[in-house]
C-alpha positions as CSV (number, residue, x, y, z in Angstrom):
1,M,96.3,52.7,143.2
2,I,93.5,50.6,141.9
3,I,93.8,49.3,138.4
4,D,91.1,47.3,136.5
5,T,93.4,44.9,134.6
6,H,90.9,43.3,132.4
7,A,87.8,45.1,131.1
8,H,85.6,45.1,128.0
9,Y,84.1,48.6,127.9
10,D,84.3,48.4,124.1
11,D,81.4,45.9,124.3
12,K,78.0,46.9,122.9
13,A,76.5,46.2,126.3
14,F,78.0,49.6,127.4
15,N,76.6,51.5,124.4
16,D,74.0,53.3,126.5
17,D,76.1,54.1,129.6
18,R,79.8,53.7,128.6
19,H,80.8,57.3,129.5
20,K,79.0,57.2,132.8
21,A,80.5,53.8,133.7
22,L,84.0,54.9,132.9
23,T,83.9,58.3,134.6
24,S,82.3,56.9,137.7
25,L,85.1,54.3,138.0
26,Y,87.7,57.1,137.9
27,E,85.7,59.2,140.4
28,K,85.6,56.2,142.8
29,G,89.4,55.7,142.7
30,V,90.0,53.4,139.8
31,E,93.0,55.2,138.3
32,K,93.7,52.9,135.3
33,V,91.6,50.7,133.2
34,I,93.1,48.1,130.8
35,N,90.5,47.4,128.1
36,A,91.0,44.0,126.5
37,A,89.9,43.9,122.9
38,A,89.0,40.5,121.4
39,S,88.1,41.3,117.8
40,M,89.2,43.7,115.1
41,R,86.1,45.8,115.8
42,G,87.0,45.7,119.5
43,C,90.5,46.8,118.8
44,K,89.2,49.8,116.9
45,R,86.8,50.7,119.7
46,T,89.5,50.2,122.3
47,L,91.8,52.6,120.5
48,D,89.0,55.1,120.5
49,L,88.5,54.7,124.2
50,C,92.2,55.2,124.8
51,K,92.1,58.5,122.9
52,Q,89.0,59.7,124.7
53,Y,90.0,58.8,128.3
54,D,93.6,59.3,129.4
55,F,93.2,56.6,132.1
56,V,92.2,53.9,129.7
57,Y,94.8,51.7,128.2
58,G,94.3,49.1,125.5
59,M,95.3,45.4,125.2
60,L,94.7,44.5,121.6
61,G,94.2,41.1,120.2
62,V,91.8,38.8,118.4
63,H,90.2,35.9,120.2
64,P,90.6,32.5,118.5
65,D,86.8,32.4,118.1
66,D,87.0,35.6,115.9
67,V,90.0,34.8,113.7
68,G,87.7,33.5,111.0
69,E,86.5,37.1,110.4
70,L,90.0,38.4,109.7
71,T,90.9,39.7,106.3
72,E,94.3,40.3,104.6
73,A,93.8,44.0,105.4
74,D,93.5,43.2,109.1
């Protein structure tokens, strides 16, 4: 089994081809993808990816560079 243990498919760089990138991984034998979120926005996007693709799992967190953007609601 091949597992991508640290990915950032929530990143805006994948906005144009995210679905193609993820489905091609799975088709080529990558059975699991662990998407590592690094901001609150990334956490929300990662959860969406987990709901959309049953082989994507989320690792949620906020990178120290992004903690200044956190609010009490976060």
